[in-house]
N, CA, C and O atoms as a printed pandas DataFrame, in Angstrom:
     atom_number atom_name residue_name chain_id  residue_number  x_coord  y_coord  z_coord
0              1         N          UNK        A               1    0.875   -1.234    0.028
1              2        CA          UNK        A               1    0.141    0.072   -0.092
2              3         C          UNK        A               1    0.980    1.345    0.023
3              4         O          UNK        A               1    1.879    1.544    0.840
4              5         N          UNK        A               2    0.532    2.192   -0.946
5              6        CA          UNK        A               2    1.433    3.289   -1.039
6              7         C          UNK        A               2    1.257    4.472    0.501
7              8         O          UNK        A               2    0.234    4.483    1.186
8              9         N          UNK        A               3    2.138    5.118    0.701
9             10        CA          UNK        A               3    1.964    5.954    1.882
10            11         C          UNK        A               3    0.626    6.828    1.795
11            12         O          UNK        A               3   -0.092    6.964    2.786
12            13         N          UNK        A               4    0.343    7.384    0.624
13            14        CA          UNK        A               4   -0.807    8.203    0.368
14            15         C          UNK        A               4   -2.078    7.445    1.009
15            16         O          UNK        A               4   -2.881    7.948    1.795
16            17         N          UNK        A               5   -2.089    6.234    0.549
17            18        CA          UNK        A               5   -3.403    5.432    0.952
18            19         C          UNK        A               5   -3.506    5.388    2.332
19            20         O          UNK        A               5   -4.576    5.613    2.897
20            21         N          UNK        A               6   -2.286    5.065    3.039
21            22        CA          UNK        A               6   -2.053    4.717    4.410
22            23         C          UNK        A               6   -2.524    5.990    5.176
23            24         O          UNK        A               6   -3.370    5.915    6.067
24            25         N          UNK        A               7   -1.980    7.089    4.820
25            26        CA          UNK        A               7   -2.329    8.443    5.428
26            27         C          UNK        A               7   -3.761    8.709    5.244
27            28         O          UNK        A               7   -4.393    9.002    6.259
28            29         N          UNK        A               8   -4.379    8.658    4.122
29            30        CA          UNK        A               8   -5.735    8.538    3.940
30            31         C          UNK        A               8   -6.647    7.750    4.957
31            32         O          UNK        A               8   -7.670    8.143    5.516
32            33         N          UNK        A               9   -6.046    6.609    5.044
33            34        CA          UNK        A               9   -6.854    5.418    5.998
34            35         C          UNK        A               9   -6.896    5.895    7.278
35            36         O          UNK        A               9   -7.935    5.867    7.938
36            37         N          UNK        A              10   -5.592    6.445    7.800
37            38        CA          UNK        A              10   -5.466    6.890    9.049
38            39         C          UNK        A              10   -6.196    8.226    9.203
39            40         O          UNK        A              10   -6.772    8.424   10.273
40            41         N          UNK        A              11   -6.226    8.950    8.468
41            42        CA          UNK        A              11   -6.998   10.174    8.378
42            43         C          UNK        A              11   -8.522   10.197    8.625
43            44         O          UNK        A              11   -9.144   11.159    9.076
44            45         N          UNK        A              12   -9.009    9.060    8.282
45            46        CA          UNK        A              12  -10.352    8.722    8.383
46            47         C          UNK        A              12  -10.853    8.172    9.834
47            48         O          UNK        A              12  -11.990    8.227   10.304
48            49         N          UNK        A              13   -9.575    7.582   10.449
49            50        CA          UNK        A              13  -10.105    7.163   11.801
50            51         C          UNK        A              13  -10.408    8.181   12.796
51            52         O          UNK        A              13   -9.994    9.323   12.599
52            53         N          UNK        A              14  -11.039    7.924   13.779
53            54        CA          UNK        A              14  -11.564    8.711   14.961
54            55         C          UNK        A              14  -10.149    9.577   15.403
55            56         O          UNK        A              14   -9.073    9.029   15.160
56            57         N          UNK        A              15  -10.150   10.740   15.960
57            58        CA          UNK        A              15   -8.842   11.208   16.525
58            59         C          UNK        A              15   -9.161   10.738   17.962
59            60         O          UNK        A              15  -10.208   10.503   18.565
60            61         N          UNK        A              16   -7.600   10.684   18.331
61            62        CA          UNK        A              16   -7.544   10.097   19.811
62            63         C          UNK        A              16   -7.293   11.436   20.910
63            64         O          UNK        A              16   -6.751   12.482   20.553
64            65         N          UNK        A              17   -7.760   11.199   22.191
65            66        CA          UNK        A              17   -7.532   12.210   22.920
66            67         C          UNK        A              17   -6.165   12.964   23.225
67            68         O          UNK        A              17   -5.087   12.370   23.209
68            69         N          UNK        A              18   -6.268   14.036   23.444
69            70        CA          UNK        A              18   -4.787   14.739   23.498
70            71         C          UNK        A              18   -3.944   14.333   24.519
71            72         O          UNK        A              18   -2.750   14.630   24.526
72            73         N          UNK        A              19   -4.628   13.493   25.621
73            74        CA          UNK        A              19   -3.797   13.278   26.656
74            75         C          UNK        A              19   -2.918   11.859   26.163
75            76         O          UNK        A              19   -1.774   11.890   26.616
76            77         N          UNK        A              20   -3.164   10.823   25.466
77            78        CA          UNK        A              20   -2.761    9.837   24.754
78            79         C          UNK        A              20   -1.444   10.202   23.902
79            80         O          UNK        A              20   -0.452    9.480   23.799
80            81         N          UNK        A              21   -1.620   11.391   23.345
81            82        CA          UNK        A              21   -0.504   11.935   22.338
82            83         C          UNK        A              21    0.496   12.579   23.306
83            84         O          UNK        A              21    1.710   12.479   23.123
84            85         N          UNK        A              22   -0.125   13.343   24.499
85            86        CA          UNK        A              22    1.022   13.803   25.559
86            87         C          UNK        A              22    1.755   12.807   25.999
87            88         O          UNK        A              22    2.967   12.958   26.151
88            89         N          UNK        A              23    1.076   11.529   26.296
89            90        CA          UNK        A              23    1.758   10.416   26.769
90            91         C          UNK        A              23    2.722    9.811   26.094
91            92         O          UNK        A              23    3.830    9.540   26.557
92            93         N          UNK        A              24    2.211    9.502   24.612
93            94        CA          UNK        A              24    3.050    9.052   23.680
94            95         C          UNK        A              24    4.375    9.408   23.620
95            96         O          UNK        A              24    5.382    8.709   23.736
96            97         N          UNK        A              25    4.203   10.958   23.363
97            98        CA          UNK        A              25    5.457   11.679   22.813
98            99         C          UNK        A              25    6.342   12.006   24.183
99           100         O          UNK        A              25    7.468   12.491   24.076
100          101         N          UNK        A              26    5.804   11.732   25.367
101          102        CA          UNK        A              26    6.958   11.798   26.401
102          103         C          UNK        A              26    7.813   10.863   26.659
103          104         O          UNK        A              26    8.751   11.019   27.441
104          105         N          UNK        A              27    7.577    9.807   26.031
105          106        CA          UNK        A              27    8.410    8.574   26.036
106          107         C          UNK        A              27    9.541    8.364   25.292
107          108         O          UNK        A              27    9.205    7.774   24.265
108          109         N          UNK        A              28   10.699    8.560   25.318
109          110        CA          UNK        A              28   11.947    8.408   24.309
110          111         C          UNK        A              28   11.958    7.380   23.422
111          112         O          UNK        A              28   12.307    7.350   22.242
112          113         N          UNK        A              29   11.413    6.310   24.344
113          114        CA          UNK        A              29   11.436    5.028   23.459
114          115         C          UNK        A              29   10.452    4.966   22.447
115          116         O          UNK        A              29   10.674    4.291   21.441
116          117         N          UNK        A              30    9.325    5.624   22.594
117          118        CA          UNK        A              30    8.139    5.695   21.729
118          119         C          UNK        A              30    8.656    6.535   20.541
119          120         O          UNK        A              30    8.364    6.272   19.374
120          121         N          UNK        A              31    9.423    7.536   20.904
121          122        CA          UNK        A              31    9.846    8.477   19.777
122          123         C          UNK        A              31   10.732    7.544   18.716
123          124         O          UNK        A              31   10.572    7.443   17.500
124          125         N          UNK        A              32   11.727    6.890   19.582
125          126        CA          UNK        A              32   12.670    6.053   18.410
126          127         C          UNK        A              32   11.810    5.178   17.723
127          128         O          UNK        A              32   11.992    4.947   16.528
128          129         N          UNK        A              33   10.809    4.623   18.417
129          130        CA          UNK        A              33   10.185    3.374   17.637
130          131         C          UNK        A              33    9.370    4.015   16.409
131          132         O          UNK        A              33    9.187    3.393   15.363
132          133         N          UNK        A              34    8.870    5.399   16.651
133          134        CA          UNK        A              34    8.071    5.810   15.678
134          135         C          UNK        A              34    9.224    6.346   14.380
135          136         O          UNK        A              34    9.020    6.126   13.186
136          137         N          UNK        A              35   10.260    6.973   14.846
137          138        CA          UNK        A              35   11.207    7.067   13.972
138          139         C          UNK        A              35   11.791    5.993   12.980
139          140         O          UNK        A              35   12.003    6.187   11.783
140          141         N          UNK        A              36   11.992    4.954   13.600
141          142        CA          UNK        A              36   12.613    3.752   13.007
142          143         C          UNK        A              36   11.367    3.231   12.267
143          144         O          UNK        A              36   11.775    2.717   11.226
144          145         N          UNK        A              37   10.008    3.136   12.349
145          146        CA          UNK        A              37    8.997    2.492   11.555
146          147         C          UNK        A              37    8.868    3.533   10.518
147          148         O          UNK        A              37    8.865    3.147    9.349
148          149         N          UNK        A              38    8.775    4.621   10.731
149          150        CA          UNK        A              38    8.497    5.786    9.626
150          151         C          UNK        A              38    9.572    5.490    8.602
151          152         O          UNK        A              38    9.297    5.401    7.406
152          153         N          UNK        A              39   10.953    5.317    9.135
153          154        CA          UNK        A              39   11.886    5.214    8.308
154          155         C          UNK        A              39   11.640    4.028    7.152
155          156         O          UNK        A              39   11.717    4.122    5.927
156          157         N          UNK        A              40   11.284    2.764    8.078
157          158        CA          UNK        A              40   10.926    1.717    7.191
158          159         C          UNK        A              40    9.948    2.006    6.270
159          160         O          UNK        A              40   10.308    1.886    5.099
160          161         N          UNK        A              41    8.775    2.364    6.470
161          162        CA          UNK        A              41    7.701    2.718    5.707
162          163         C          UNK        A              41    8.097    3.331    4.341
163          164         O          UNK        A              41    7.761    2.909    3.234
164          165         N          UNK        A              42    8.937    4.494    4.647
165          166        CA          UNK        A              42    9.378    5.343    3.619
166          167         C          UNK        A              42   10.164    4.739    2.604
167          168         O          UNK        A              42   10.077    4.993    1.402
168          169         N          UNK        A              43   11.011    3.850    3.191
169          170        CA          UNK        A              43   11.840    3.155    2.230
170          171         C          UNK        A              43   10.946    2.028    1.304
171          172         O          UNK        A              43   11.080    1.971    0.082
172          173         N          UNK        A              44   10.224    1.341    1.893
173          174        CA          UNK        A              44    9.170    0.346    1.148
174          175         C          UNK        A              44    8.637    1.233    0.066
175          176         O          UNK        A              44    8.746    0.836   -1.094
176          177         N          UNK        A              45    8.056    2.426    0.318
177          178        CA          UNK        A              45    7.352    2.967   -0.389
178          179         C          UNK        A              45    8.265    3.760   -1.571
179          180         O          UNK        A              45    7.763    4.523   -2.396
180          181         N          UNK        A              46    9.353    3.509   -1.510
181          182        CA          UNK        A              46   10.170    4.106   -2.729
182          183         C          UNK        A              46   10.893    5.674   -2.251
183          184         O          UNK        A              46   11.079    6.556   -3.090
184          185         N          UNK        A              47   11.223    5.831   -0.912
185          186        CA          UNK        A              47   12.044    7.098   -0.615
186          187         C          UNK        A              47   11.445    8.258   -1.086
187          188         O          UNK        A              47   12.076    9.081   -1.749
188          189         N          UNK        A              48   10.134    8.401   -0.758
189          190        CA          UNK        A              48    9.136    9.633   -1.466
190          191         C          UNK        A              48    9.754   10.895   -0.912
191          192         O          UNK        A              48    9.852   10.910    0.315
192          193         N          UNK        A              49   10.184   11.939   -1.551
193          194        CA          UNK        A              49   10.649   13.316   -0.978
194          195         C          UNK        A              49    9.453   14.057   -0.319
195          196         O          UNK        A              49    8.292   14.082   -0.726
196          197         N          UNK        A              50    9.825   14.485    0.469
197          198        CA          UNK        A              50    8.880   15.683    1.266
198          199         C          UNK        A              50    7.737   15.162    2.069
199          200         O          UNK        A              50    6.768   15.890    2.282
200          201         N          UNK        A              51    7.804   13.721    2.610
201          202        CA          UNK        A              51    6.608   13.067    3.282
202          203         C          UNK        A              51    7.096   12.605    4.510
203          204         O          UNK        A              51    6.743   11.520    4.971
204          205         N          UNK        A              52    8.039   13.503    5.179
205          206        CA          UNK        A              52    8.599   12.856    6.398
206          207         C          UNK        A              52    7.283   12.745    7.399
207          208         O          UNK        A              52    6.862   11.731    7.956
208          209         N          UNK        A              53    6.749   14.123    7.461
209          210        CA          UNK        A              53    5.664   14.411    8.310
210          211         C          UNK        A              53    4.643   13.504    8.325
211          212         O          UNK        A              53    4.056   13.073    9.317
212          213         N          UNK        A              54    4.418   13.168    6.895
213          214        CA          UNK        A              54    3.124   12.216    7.044
214          215         C          UNK        A              54    3.256   10.851    7.425
215          216         O          UNK        A              54    2.279   10.220    7.828
216          217         N          UNK        A              55    4.675   10.223    7.305
217          218        CA          UNK        A              55    5.032    8.957    7.759
218          219         C          UNK        A              55    5.192    9.124    9.359
219          220         O          UNK        A              55    4.984    8.139   10.068
220          221         N          UNK        A              56    5.565   10.379    9.943
221          222        CA          UNK        A              56    5.861   10.182   11.228
222          223         C          UNK        A              56    4.431   10.327   11.868
223          224         O          UNK        A              56    4.252    9.852   12.990
224          225         N          UNK        A              57    3.545   10.874   11.298
225          226        CA          UNK        A              57    1.987   10.972   11.933
226          227         C          UNK        A              57    1.439    9.796   11.734
227          228         O          UNK        A              57    0.694    9.473   12.659
228          229         N          UNK        A              58    1.536    8.903   10.739
229          230        CA          UNK        A              58    0.920    7.879   10.462
230          231         C          UNK        A              58    1.342    6.522   11.408
231          232         O          UNK        A              58    0.555    5.685   11.851
232          233         N          UNK        A              59    2.664    6.554   11.563
233          234        CA          UNK        A              59    3.208    5.722   12.649
234          235         C          UNK        A              59    2.859    6.140   14.274
235          236         O          UNK        A              59    2.735    5.266   15.131
236          237         N          UNK        A              60    2.743    7.335   14.520
237          238        CA          UNK        A              60    2.525    7.665   15.886
238          239         C          UNK        A              60    1.022    7.270   16.083
239          240         O          UNK        A              60    0.620    6.758   17.128
240          241         N          UNK        A              61    0.097    7.585   14.844
241          242        CA          UNK        A              61   -1.430    7.156   15.295
242          243         C          UNK        A              61   -1.283    5.440   15.312
243          244         O          UNK        A              61   -2.139    4.797   15.920
244          245         N          UNK        A              62   -0.366    4.865   14.745
245          246        CA          UNK        A              62   -0.643    3.388   14.766
246          247         C          UNK        A              62   -0.249    2.678   16.145
247          248         O          UNK        A              62   -0.732    1.678   16.678
248          249         N          UNK        A              63    1.018    3.712   16.635
249          250        CA          UNK        A              63    1.295    3.257   18.050
250          251         C          UNK        A              63    0.344    3.551   19.141
251          252         O          UNK        A              63    0.127    2.832   20.116
252          253         N          UNK        A              64   -0.279    4.858   18.826
253          254        CA          UNK        A              64   -1.417    5.059   19.824
254          255         C          UNK        A              64   -2.642    3.925   19.921
255          256         O          UNK        A              64   -3.124    3.517   20.977
256          257         N          UNK        A              65   -2.977    3.571   18.771
257          258        CA          UNK        A              65   -4.044    2.663   18.567
258          259         C          UNK        A              65   -3.809    1.408   19.279
259          260         O          UNK        A              65   -4.688    0.833   19.921
260          261         N          UNK        A              66   -2.414    0.928   19.135
261          262        CA          UNK        A              66   -1.869   -0.285   19.844
262          263         C          UNK        A              66   -1.939    0.012   21.270
263          264         O          UNK        A              66   -2.414   -0.784   22.080
264          265         N          UNK        A              67   -1.603    0.824   21.490
265          266        CA          UNK        A              67   -1.405    1.205   23.163
266          267         C          UNK        A              67   -2.856    1.314   23.643
267          268         O          UNK        A              67   -3.153    0.693   24.663
268          269         N          UNK        A              68   -3.742    2.000   23.047
269          270        CA          UNK        A              68   -5.178    1.694   23.476
270          271         C          UNK        A              68   -5.907    0.596   23.279
271          272         O          UNK        A              68   -6.990    0.515   23.861
272          273         N          UNK        A              69   -5.502   -0.368   22.501
273          274        CA          UNK        A              69   -6.051   -1.629   22.306
274          275         C          UNK        A              69   -5.532   -2.824   23.413
275          276         O          UNK        A              69   -6.120   -3.883   23.631
276          277         N          UNK        A              70   -4.201   -2.332   24.080
277          278        CA          UNK        A              70   -3.617   -3.156   24.787
278          279         C          UNK        A              70   -3.951   -3.048   26.282
279          280         O          UNK        A              70   -3.428   -3.818   27.089
């Protein structure tokens, strides 16, 4: 799946509470996980230029959903 399709799919999901985002971003290990996963997806999608923020937000939202579901 291309990055744009992933971003659109995540954008359609329900926004999460701000407290979840605050908690997720305060943990350096979470930030590193986001960085690594976003880079992996960026590479898989052909190293698209100018999409860093999209990948960061996409992975951040994925991790938030995982934390909520567990």
